[in-house]
C-alpha positions in Angstrom: -42.6 141.0 -15.8 -41.0 141.9 -12.4 -39.5 138.5 -12.2 -38.0 138.4 -15.7 -34.3 138.1 -15.5 -31.9 140.6 -17.0 -30.4 139.5 -20.3 -26.6 139.2 -20.3 -24.2 137.9 -22.9 -21.1 136.3 -21.9 -18.1 135.8 -24.3 -15.2 133.5 -23.1 -12.4 131.5 -24.3 -8.7 131.0 -23.9 -6.1 133.7 -24.4 -5.3 134.7 -27.9 -8.5 133.0 -29.4 -9.8 136.3 -30.7 -12.3 137.4 -28.2 -11.4 141.1 -28.3 -12.1 141.8 -32.1 -15.1 139.6 -32.1 -16.6 141.3 -29.0 -16.5 144.8 -30.7 -18.5 143.5 -33.8 -21.0 141.7 -31.5 -21.3 144.7 -29.2 -22.2 147.0 -32.1 -24.7 144.5 -33.6 -26.4 143.9 -30.1 -26.3 147.6 -28.9 -24.2 146.3 -26.0 -21.6 147.7 -23.5 -18.6 145.5 -22.6 -17.6 144.6 -19.0 -14.1 143.1 -18.7 -14.0 139.6 -17.6 -10.2 139.6 -17.0 -8.8 139.8 -13.4 -5.7 141.7 -14.4 -7.2 144.4 -16.8 -8.4 146.2 -13.8 -4.8 147.5 -13.1 -3.6 150.6 -14.5 -0.2 150.5 -16.2 -0.4 146.9 -17.1 -1.4 147.2 -20.7 0.7 145.2 -22.9 1.0 142.1 -20.7 -2.7 141.8 -20.3 -3.6 142.5 -24.0 -5.7 145.4 -22.8 -7.8 146.9 -25.5 -6.8 150.4 -26.6 -9.2 153.3 -27.0 -8.9 153.1 -30.8 -9.7 149.5 -30.7 -13.0 149.8 -28.8 -14.4 151.8 -31.8 -16.6 153.8 -29.4 -18.1 150.7 -27.7 -18.0 151.5 -23.8 -15.8 149.3 -21.7 -16.0 148.9 -18.1 -13.7 147.6 -15.2 -10.6 148.5 -17.1 -7.9 150.7 -15.4 -9.7 151.0 -12.1 -6.9 150.0 -9.6 -3.2 150.7 -8.9 -1.2 147.5 -9.3 -0.4 147.6 -5.6 -4.2 147.1 -4.8 -5.6 143.7 -4.0 -8.8 142.6 -5.9 -10.8 139.7 -4.9 -13.6 137.6 -6.7 -16.1 139.1 -4.2 -14.9 142.6 -5.2 -15.4 141.8 -8.9 -18.9 140.1 -8.3 -20.2 143.3 -6.6 -18.7 145.8 -9.2 -20.0 143.7 -12.1 -23.4 143.3 -10.8 -23.7 147.1 -10.4 -22.4 147.7 -13.9 -24.9 145.2 -15.2 -27.8 147.3 -13.6 -26.3 150.7 -14.8 -25.9 149.3 -18.4 -29.4 148.0 -18.5 -30.8 151.2 -17.2 -29.3 152.9 -20.2 -31.2 150.5 -22.5 -28.1 148.8 -23.5 -27.3 145.0 -23.2 -24.5 144.1 -20.8 -21.9 141.8 -22.2 -19.0 140.3 -20.3 -15.9 139.4 -22.2 -13.0 137.7 -20.9 -11.1 134.5 -19.6 -11.2 134.7 -15.9 -13.6 131.9 -15.3 -14.2 132.1 -11.5 -14.7 135.8 -11.6 -17.4 135.5 -14.3 -19.0 132.5 -12.7 -19.3 134.4 -9.4 -21.4 137.0 -11.2 -23.8 134.7 -12.9 -24.6 132.4 -10.0 -25.9 133.1 -6.5 -22.4 132.7 -5.0 -21.8 134.1 -1.4 -18.3 134.4 -0.2 -17.0 133.0 3.1 -15.8 136.4 4.7 -16.5 135.0 8.1 -13.9 132.4 7.5 -11.2 134.6 8.7 -8.1 134.0 10.8 -5.3 136.6 10.4 -2.9 134.5 12.6 -3.3 131.6 10.4 -2.9 133.7 7.3 0.3 135.3 8.6 1.6 131.7 9.4 1.1 130.5 5.8 2.7 133.7 4.4 5.8 132.8 6.6 5.6 129.3 5.0 5.7 130.7 1.6 8.9 132.8 2.4 10.7 129.8 4.2 9.6 126.9 2.1 8.3 128.3 -1.1 5.0 128.5 -3.1 5.2 125.0 -4.3 5.3 123.6 -0.7 2.1 125.5 0.2 0.3 124.5 -3.0 1.2 120.8 -2.2 -0.4 121.4 1.2 -3.6 122.6 -0.5 -3.6 119.7 -3.1 -3.6 117.3 -0.2 -6.5 118.9 1.5 -8.6 120.2 -1.5 -7.4 118.7 -4.7 -10.1 120.3 -6.8 -9.2 123.9 -5.5 -5.5 123.2 -6.0 -6.2 122.1 -9.7 -8.1 125.6 -10.2 -5.3 127.7 -8.4 -2.0 128.2 -10.0 1.0 127.5 -7.4 2.3 131.0 -7.9 -1.0 132.6 -6.9 -0.2 132.3 -3.2 -2.9 134.8 -2.1 -5.6 132.4 -3.5 -3.7 129.3 -2.1 -3.6 130.7 1.3 -7.2 131.8 1.1 -8.4 128.3 0.3 -6.4 126.9 3.2 -7.7 129.5 5.6 -11.3 128.6 4.6 -10.6 125.0 5.4 -8.8 125.9 8.6 -11.6 128.0 10.0 -14.8 126.4 8.6 -13.8 122.7 8.4 -15.0 122.6 4.7 -13.0 123.0 1.7 -13.4 125.8 -0.9 -14.8 123.3 -3.3 -17.4 122.1 -0.7 -18.6 125.7 0.0 -19.0 126.2 -3.8 -20.9 122.9 -4.4 -23.3 123.7 -1.6 -24.3 127.0 -3.2 -27.1 127.4 -5.7 -26.5 126.6 -9.3 -29.3 128.6 -10.8 -28.2 131.4 -13.2 -29.2 134.9 -11.9 -29.5 136.4 -15.3 -31.0 135.4 -18.7 -27.4 134.7 -19.7 -26.2 133.5 -23.1 -22.8 132.0 -22.7 -20.6 131.8 -25.9 -17.2 130.2 -25.8 -14.6 130.6 -28.7 -12.3 127.7 -29.1 -9.6 126.8 -31.8 -7.4 123.8 -32.9 -4.7 123.4 -30.1 -1.8 123.7 -32.4 -3.1 126.8 -34.0 -3.9 128.4 -30.7 -0.5 127.7 -29.2 1.2 129.3 -32.3 -1.0 132.3 -31.9 0.1 132.5 -28.3 3.8 132.3 -29.2 3.3 135.0 -31.8 1.5 137.2 -29.3 4.2 137.0 -26.8 6.7 138.1 -29.6 4.6 141.0 -30.5 4.2 142.0 -26.8 7.8 142.2 -26.3 8.1 144.3 -29.6 5.5 146.6 -28.2 7.4 147.3 -25.1 6.4 144.7 -22.4 9.8 144.6 -20.9 9.8 148.5 -20.1 6.3 148.1 -18.8 7.3 145.4 -16.4 10.5 147.3 -15.4 8.3 150.2 -14.3 6.5 148.0 -11.8 9.8 146.5 -10.8 11.3 149.8 -10.1 8.4 150.6 -7.8 9.5 147.5 -5.7 6.1 145.9 -6.2 6.6 142.3 -5.0 3.9 140.6 -2.9 1.1 141.9 -5.1 -1.6 140.1 -6.8 -1.0 142.0 -10.0 2.6 140.8 -10.3 1.5 137.1 -10.2 0.0 137.8 -13.8 1.6 135.9 -16.6 3.9 138.2 -18.4 5.0 140.0 -15.3 6.3 137.3 -12.9 8.5 135.8 -15.6 10.2 139.0 -16.5 10.5 139.7 -12.8 12.7 136.6 -12.7 14.9 138.1 -15.5 15.2 141.4 -13.6 16.2 139.4 -10.6 19.0 137.8 -12.5 17.7 134.3 -12.1 17.2 133.7 -16.0 18.2 135.1 -19.2 15.8 137.3 -21.2 15.4 134.4 -23.8 14.5 131.9 -21.0 12.1 134.5 -19.5 10.3 134.9 -22.7 10.2 131.1 -23.4 8.9 130.7 -19.9 6.2 133.2 -20.7 5.2 131.4 -23.7 5.0 128.1 -22.0 3.0 129.4 -19.0 0.6 131.2 -21.4 0.0 128.0 -23.4 -0.7 126.1 -20.1 -3.1 128.9 -19.0 -5.0 128.5 -22.2 -5.3 124.7 -21.6 -6.5 125.3 -18.0 -9.0 127.9 -19.2 -10.5 125.6 -21.7 -10.7 122.8 -19.3 -12.3 125.0 -16.7 -15.0 126.6 -18.9 -16.0 123.3 -20.3 -16.5 121.7 -16.9 -18.0 124.7 -15.0 -20.6 126.5 -17.1 -23.2 125.8 -19.8 -21.4 127.3 -22.7 -22.2 127.1 -26.6 -18.9 126.6 -28.3 -17.8 128.2 -31.7 -14.7 127.0 -33.5 -12.6 129.9 -34.7 -9.8 127.8 -36.1 -8.5 129.5 -39.4 -9.3 129.7 -42.2 -12.8 131.0 -40.9 -15.0 133.3 -42.5 -15.3 136.0 -39.7 -18.3 137.6 -41.1 -20.2 134.5 -41.4 -19.1 133.3 -37.9 -20.2 136.7 -36.4 -23.7 136.2 -38.0 -23.8 132.7 -36.8 -23.1 133.8 -33.1 -25.3 136.8 -33.4 -28.3 134.6 -34.7 -27.7 132.2 -31.7 -27.7 135.1 -29.1 -30.8 136.8 -30.7 -32.6 133.6 -30.7 -31.7 132.9 -27.0 -32.7 136.4 -25.9 -35.6 136.7 -28.4 -34.3 140.0 -29.7 
């Protein structure tokens, strides 16, 4: 029994597919506590743009790794890995089932597999040189540099996420191996008895839902939420690279109109959803469930619950 792996449920999918509402129903049925699998929901004051669940929406289901950092703080995949593994142990000790819900694939993958991070690949001088290159030549220049050296990593990292682009280049510079090579060399065995559930949807329907969600976010006060961060003069922060924030920063900087910023936000969100689906399908053994309307949500919940219960022998 000592070698029996801890059961964990993972619920993933693209933005706006309906993970949050379904996760609450599943958590209640499974006696589970939810751990956020979203890299941006860790930040306080970034509620609307990250579609953070409200206290009322949790319906009493405990949620973890939400509102734990200031937007000025950095947060790495390694940080997430350590925190989540501790939370899984804590939740299990309470006799509850740990359930990770979100769309940040690399973060979730780092928890489930025996990934170690290349902290030894560290060169502050090189990092500073790359940061200067971003200022002088732009984020696209640096991303192109990464694409030439490590195409696989470049596909997974958005050009505006300069921190991760620089880190990938730093690993290559110091170790002689690409980030992709480091990941491939690591063990592919799941550390947990994990049931991976993915939600998907007809693309046109999903894109329409994304557009509607952005409109609702604007109505709910996304602009003043971003303005508070802008007024704090937060610039070179990981948090500000989040979709929904960087686009409105461009508006506050006077580079685009508000209409253009919102349209860019919609487009970036749609592109992100497409990348999420591609990433999850290629990287993890996920059982997919179609949520395209019209769908009987009660029936779908039962179908997914039965799948989980069967896998975990509940």
